[in-house]
MITI-528281 format. One record per residue (C-alpha): y, z, x; residue in three letters. Coordinates in pm, whole numbers, padded with zeros to 5 digits, always signed. Layout:
% residues N
YZXALA ...
END
This chain:
% residues 507
-05399-04993+04176MET -05417-04622+04106THR -05115-04561+04328THR -04908-04822+04147LEU -05007-04689+03807THR -04914-04333+03905THR -04586-04421+04076GLY -04430-04626+03799THR -04442-04359+03525PRO -04318-04096+03772ALA -04009-04299+03850ALA -03949-04358+03482THR -03975-03987+03392VAL -03744-03885+03675THR -03476-04131+03572ALA -03494-04056+03202ALA -03559-03680+03235GLY -03206-03531+03212PRO -03103-03764+02933ARG -03424-03700+02742ALA -03382-03324+02794SER -03035-03318+02643TRP -03147-03539+02356ALA -03421-03285+02293ALA -03163-03003+02307VAL -02952-03166+02036PHE -03260-03237+01826THR -03368-02876+01860LEU -03013-02761+01780ALA -03018-02958+01454ARG -03352-02802+01366PHE -03232-02449+01446GLU -02906-02502+01257THR -03094-02606+00946ARG -03329-02308+00972ARG -03040-02069+01038LEU -02842-02189+00738LEU -03150-02156+00515LEU -03231-01800+00617ARG -03199-01560+00324VAL -02950-01318+00490PRO -02722-01607+00588VAL -02745-01764+00242LEU -02664-01431+00078ILE -02375-01370+00318ALA -02222-01711+00249PHE -02273-01669-00127ALA -02097-01331-00125VAL -01824-01464+00106TYR -01751-01772-00105LEU -01779-01589-00436GLY -01546-01310-00330ALA -01300-01557-00178THR -01281-01772-00491VAL -01253-01468-00719TRP -00977-01311-00511LYS -00778-01625-00435THR -00744-01722-00802ARG -00497-01440-00863THR -00401-01326-00513SER -00037-01221-00472TRP +00012-01306-00841ASP +00048-01672-00742GLY +00333-01607-00495PHE +00169-01568-00153PRO +00351-01538+00177ALA +00143-01748+00414LEU +00196-01504+00702GLN -00005-01261+00489ASP -00251-01518+00357ALA -00372-01611+00706ASP -00468-01248+00781ARG -00651-01227+00448ALA -00904-01482+00576THR -01035-01256+00853GLN -01240-00982+00694GLY -01501-01167+00487ALA -01637-01389+00771PRO -01757-01072+00945LEU -02032-01049+00683LEU -02147-01398+00779VAL -02125-01307+01146GLY -02348-01000+01104LEU -02608-01206+00916ALA -02596-01474+01186VAL -02642-01214+01462LEU -02956-01081+01294LEU -03108-01420+01208CYS -03034-01601+01534VAL -03180-01307+01725ASN -03501-01344+01524GLN -03497-01719+01592ALA -03474-01660+01968VAL -03768-01418+01949LEU -03977-01650+01731ARG -04176-01797+02019SER -04262-01449+02151ARG -04343-01322+01803ARG -04590-01608+01744TYR -04707-01621+02108ASP -04601-01985+02161THR -04407-01935+02485ASP -04690-02075+02695ARG -04691-02393+02487HIS -04314-02436+02516LEU -04331-02396+02895ASP -04502-02734+02933VAL -04218-02918+02758LEU -03921-03086+02928VAL -03687-02849+02743VAL -03651-02554+02978GLN -03585-02204+02841PRO -03212-02221+02921TRP -03186-02549+02729ARG -03362-02389+02432ARG -03105-02110+02456THR -02831-02371+02453ALA -02980-02515+02135ALA -02966-02174+01964HIS -02604-02135+02073LEU -02521-02477+01929LEU -02669-02366+01597SER -02438-02064+01603VAL -02143-02289+01680ALA -02231-02503+01378ALA -02229-02199+01147VAL -01898-02084+01297ALA -01757-02432+01233LEU -01873-02412+00871LEU -01701-02075+00843THR -01386-02239+00981GLY -01402-02497+00702VAL -01422-02214+00446CYS -01125-02039+00608VAL -00923-02361+00605ALA -01009-02414+00238GLY -00898-02063+00143GLN -00570-02093+00331PHE -00501-02441+00193THR -00555-02311-00159TRP -00294-02042-00098GLU -00053-02288+00064ALA -00073-02528-00230LEU +00027-02265-00486LYS +00375-02345-00623PRO +00505-02000-00529GLY +00387-02007-00166ALA +00641-01936+00109VAL +00633-01864+00481GLY +00421-01990+00767HIS +00063-01924+00871GLY -00056-01863+01227SER -00337-02071+01385PRO -00435-01767+01590GLY -00482-01556+01276GLU -00685-01832+01108LEU -00915-01865+01410LEU -01007-01495+01410ALA -01269-01528+01134GLY -01466-01825+01276PRO -01440-01688+01631LEU -01581-01355+01511SER -01886-01539+01375VAL -01918-01717+01710LEU -01899-01391+01907VAL -02155-01213+01691LEU -02392-01511+01698GLY -02367-01541+02077ALA -02439-01168+02108LEU -02750-01217+01895GLY -02875-01491+02129VAL -02796-01286+02440LEU -02972-00982+02297LEU -03280-01191+02222GLY -03295-01308+02584ARG -03244-00958+02725LEU -03470-00757+02493LEU -03785-00868+02316ALA -03780-00572+02075ALA -03732-00679+01711PRO -03534-00365+01629PHE -03267-00439+01893ALA -03052-00658+01664ALA -03032-00406+01375PRO -02950-00136+01628LEU -02672-00351+01772LEU -02531-00400+01422LEU -02509-00024+01377VAL -02348+00021+01719LEU -02091-00250+01645LEU -01996-00085+01315LEU -01962+00256+01481VAL -01756+00104+01764PHE -01526-00065+01514SER -01474+00261+01321LEU -01402+00456+01639LEU -01145+00200+01753ILE -00977+00205+01413THR -00960+00585+01397ASP -00861+00647+01758ALA -00647+00345+01821GLY -00404+00359+01532GLY -00113+00150+01644GLU -00237+00148+02005GLY -00376-00137+02210TRP -00740-00032+02167THR -00758-00154+01808ARG -00717-00510+01937TRP -01053-00481+02113LEU -01225-00521+01776SER -01304-00863+01633LEU -01044-00856+01356THR -00737-00637+01322VAL -00603-00575+00974GLY -00289-00401+00856GLU -00313-00118+00606ASN -00004-00224+00414THR +00128-00440+00133SER +00460-00487+00309ASN +00554-00853+00360THR +00777-00937+00655LEU +00930-01266+00770PRO +00703-01452+01012SER +00918-01384+01317GLU +00901-01006+01259LEU +00522-00962+01255LEU +00481-00890+01626GLY +00105-00953+01616ARG -00049-01109+01932PRO -00262-01345+01725ALA -00281-01622+01986ALA -00380-01381+02264TRP -00640-01222+02036HIS -00788-01566+01966ALA -00806-01622+02342LEU -00976-01284+02383TYR -01236-01370+02118LEU -01295-01711+02275THR -01356-01543+02609GLY -01598-01295+02451LEU -01794-01574+02282ALA -01813-01784+02599LEU -01910-01482+02810SER -02197-01388+02580ALA -02312-01751+02544ALA -02307-01830+02916LEU -02474-01501+03005LEU -02752-01589+02762ALA -02798-01923+02940VAL -02783-01747+03276LEU -03061-01498+03199VAL -03271-01777+03046SER -03315-01952+03378GLY -02977-02119+03419GLY -02881-01903+03715ALA -02944-02194+03951ARG -02674-02403+03784LEU -02337-02375+03954ARG -02154-02469+03638THR -02311-02181+03448VAL -02228-01925+03719ARG -01873-02056+03742ALA -01847-02062+03365GLY -01948-01696+03336VAL -01679-01600+03586THR -01417-01808+03407GLY -01517-01671+03065ALA -01492-01309+03183VAL -01149-01378+03332LEU -01043-01544+03006LEU -01153-01235+02815THR -00961-01005+03048LEU -00645-01218+03026VAL -00659-01213+02648GLY -00734-00839+02635ALA -00447-00749+02867VAL -00197-00984+02701ALA -00274-00861+02349GLN -00229-00497+02455SER +00138-00532+02553GLN +00267-00411+02216GLY +00553-00549+02010VAL +00790-00762+02223PRO +01144-00622+02264PRO +01298-00928+02100GLU +01082-00873+01792THR +01191-00508+01774THR +01556-00616+01794GLU +01502-00877+01523ALA +01341-00618+01296ARG +01650-00402+01327THR +01885-00691+01253ARG +01690-00798+00945TYR +01682-00440+00816SER +02038-00328+00890VAL +02242-00650+00859THR +02033-00891+00649PRO +02342-01094+00557GLU +02361-01225+00916LYS +02012-01376+00889GLU +02032-01521+00540GLN +02131-01839+00367ARG +02327-01808+00044CYS +02363-02037-00255ALA +02595-01996-00557GLU +02484-02059-00914ARG +02729-01993-01195ASP +02861-01640-01136ALA +02578-01533-00905THR +02525-01573-00531THR +02166-01572-00408TYR +02110-01474-00044CYS +01758-01508+00099ALA +01588-01517+00436PHE +01516-01876+00545PRO +01147-01876+00442GLU +01229-01756+00091TRP +01489-02015-00009GLY +01256-02164-00270ALA +01230-01831-00453ARG +01592-01839-00572THR +01491-02048-00874ASP +01253-01774-00989ASP +01513-01502-00931TRP +01778-01702-01119ALA +01550-01749-01420GLU +01498-01374-01457VAL +01862-01284-01389LEU +01995-01539-01637ASP +01762-01399-01905GLY +01895-01047-01850VAL +02258-01154-01829ARG +02235-01356-02153SER +02161-01036-02348LEU +02451-00835-02205ALA +02788-00788-02370GLY +03149-00738-02268GLY +03241-00874-01926THR +02887-00837-01791ALA +02797-01193-01886GLN +03055-01330-01642ASP +03058-01052-01382ARG +03001-01184-01029PRO +02669-01068-00885LEU +02508-01101-00544VAL +02129-01105-00527VAL +02042-01010-00171ARG +01696-01008-00025GLN +01632-00694+00176ARG +01344-00561+00382VAL +01273-00249+00586GLU +01108-00389+00898ALA +01196-00131+01162ARG +00861+00044+01121TYR +00648-00271+01135GLY +00383-00389+00895LEU +00242-00041+00846ASP +00578+00106+00748GLY +00629+00208+00387ASP +00984+00342+00405ALA +01193+00287+00092ALA +01499+00063+00097ILE +01823+00244+00029ASP +02000+00125-00288PRO +02296-00106-00239ALA +02633+00061-00276THR +02849-00251-00302ARG +02948-00335-00662PRO +02753-00617-00819GLY +02485-00635-00546GLU +02120-00647-00655VAL +01827-00600-00416THR +01522-00825-00427VAL +01223-00782-00198GLY +00992-01020-00015THR +00717-00998-00280SER +00726-01163-00618TRP +00515-01205-00927GLY +00334-00942-01131GLY +00515-00609-01148ASN +00787-00730-00912ARG +00940-00942-01191VAL +01017-00663-01442PRO +01122-00440-01149GLU +01382-00697-01047PHE +01492-00739-01410ALA +01546-00363-01435ALA +01751-00368-01113ALA +01973-00647-01251VAL +02019-00463-01581ALA +02102-00142-01396GLY +02380-00310-01199VAL +02520-00482-01510LEU +02536-00148-01692VAL +02647+00090-01414THR +02808-00138-01156GLY +02598-00048-00850THR +02234+00015-00763GLU +02322+00355-00621ALA +02474+00472-00949GLU +02186+00326-01150ALA +01942+00536-00948GLY +02128+00854-01042GLU +02155+00769-01412MET +02025+01034-01654CYS +02168+00953-01997ASP +02136+00713-02286GLY +02241+00415-02076ARG +01880+00397-01964MET +01788+00263-02306VAL +02033-00023-02267THR +01910-00095-01913VAL +01543-00113-02009MET +01604-00320-02320TRP +01812-00570-02123LEU +01541-00589-01858ALA +01246-00643-02091LEU +01365-00797-02417ALA +01357-01153-02279ASP +01009-01114-02129ARG +00709-01287-02295PRO +00530-00954-02355ASP +00799-00685-02327PRO +00587-00383-02425VAL +00322-00479-02172SER +00591-00516-01905ASP +00727-00174-02003LEU +00390-00026-01908ARG +00364-00232-01589ARG +00704-00127-01459VAL +00632+00244-01505ARG +00450+00442-01239LEU +00185+00579-01477ASP +00138+00251-01673ASP +00230+00428-01997SER +00457+00343-02291ASP +00498+00700-02416THR +00648+01013-02265GLY +00869+01045-01961SER +00800+00834-01652ALA +00935+00693-01328VAL +01041+00329-01338VAL +00946+00142-01020LEU +01211-00036-00816SER +01260-00205-00479GLN +01505+00077-00397THR +01535+00421-00557ASP +01328+00445-00876PRO +01481+00499-01217LEU +01380+00771-01459SER +01304+00752-01831MET +01284+01051-02064THR +01032+01069-02347ALA +01312+01010-02600ALA +01440+00704-02415GLN +01087+00565-02398THR +01046+00609-02772GLU +01373+00427-02847VAL +01306+00144-02601VAL +00956+00084-02738ARG +01085+00062-03093GLU +01364-00176-02989LEU +01121-00406-02808LEU +00910-00433-03123GLN +01209-00552-03327ARG +01353-00907-03335PRO +01552-00975-03021GLU +01846-01150-03188ASP +01932-00860-03420GLY +01927-00604-03140THR +02123-00835-02908ALA +02402-00860-03164ALA +02425-00480-03188LYS +02424-00445-02808VAL +02714-00690-02770ARG +02907-00525-03055ALA +02878-00174-02908HIS +02863-00267-02539TRP +03145-00041-02424VAL +03000+00270-02585GLU +02640+00186-02491LEU +02737+00164-02124THR +02971+00464-02115ALA +02863+00739-01876PRO +02703+01046-02037GLU +02631+00868-02365VAL +02341+01046-02531THR +02010+00885-02625THR +02060+00996-02987ASP +02394+00817-02999ARG +02247+00498-02849VAL +01968+00505-03108ALA +02216+00532-03395ARG +02435+00250-03257LEU +02130+00024-03242LEU +02016+00104-03594GLY +01737+00351-03520LEU +01669+00709-03621ASP +01714+00980-03365GLU +01403+01008-03146PRO +01166+01296-03198GLU +01063+01323-02832ALA +01240+01533-02568LYS +01539+01393-02384ASP +01502+01572-02053GLU +01521+01387-01721CYS +01244+01424-01466LEU 
END
């Protein structure tokens, strides 16, 4: 009777053991996930991450994002969450040693390597939550009416995968070292390593060994010109996360499992494949495309005619022509003489030969009636474009407008700003020093313009007067106002103002 009583439960435990063990793993994973998400450092990290994301995304890119830039903008903030997860999950792994409960856990059906798997699943849950936040941020940008371009799945995965890598490292560190100071020390080492890679790598392949790779630029390029190995970098991060996770299981007693040993080998190979592939540099076809887009943009563009203006844009920017046309029509409506009907070509141009980090200026167009517009829009870019249109209407070409140093500058700036909702504010925004007095450089997509102190004084007074009255004077005296070498004093008198008191000397 004793033999029968002993044998029956043994058979039952053996049959139900593996299934019960994995059920316990998932139960423990839910418990650890809840504890991890409620830890103060993780809560603070998520609060800062979400708060900063919402605050920044409200006004990012002035409402006109290029999605190939917006996807990269999701990568930096998740690192804060990842660092908090590394610290907290490491403390969770060491909890049983800290409270001396290891000997009690050893009698359970959940072996140490399964408990490690539960901690890794909690990290995966936090990484998944980070992925939801990243998707929400990118969707917000994509739904803005002014959004253009295409995002990259590889770029969007970088943030969540970084959290996964850091969390897996925290678990692995907890299984290798019982010291409580090991995790903070690892955080410091990771930060130093990241700084060293950034400083030493520059444009080299070593910078791609870090978790996220940003670009120190505001230059927006078409999607096909980026040349970033985003997909290979995502593969590299996946390999790193799997390597750290499987090594943690291995050192926790999972060395006897063939699948774990094979998985470690496969994960290391995956990491190496991703690391080598992402270090190949910019593909030759991308370099050739950058040259074509920079030197002969007309061969890559689609053009549409509206009234007397032809708008030529790169394929991803076709929707922006409505915004360009609204500004151009406002400037043209204030002009006089033949300028209201003069054929114009608005051509989008970009300098892509130096990559995303390049900041080379675009040469002004020399063909009559051609106006340059860039890949960015909104904010200061709007009055800059208006000034470029006005400069071409007054002088004929962008090149000549850039060399202008006479009273025509008054006409150009009034045409550019008079139709704006807040012209005096836009006058400050379009000037390099954000001023509305004295001499200053006027920003442009090509060569900047230059305003003297006297011209600034006259323009400011004109913008404070009723638009209709000034517009009538501009049309009546258009020929003289746009004549080369006309003085600022003469322009002021023609427009009904006293001669300016400020100096009329070009920069």
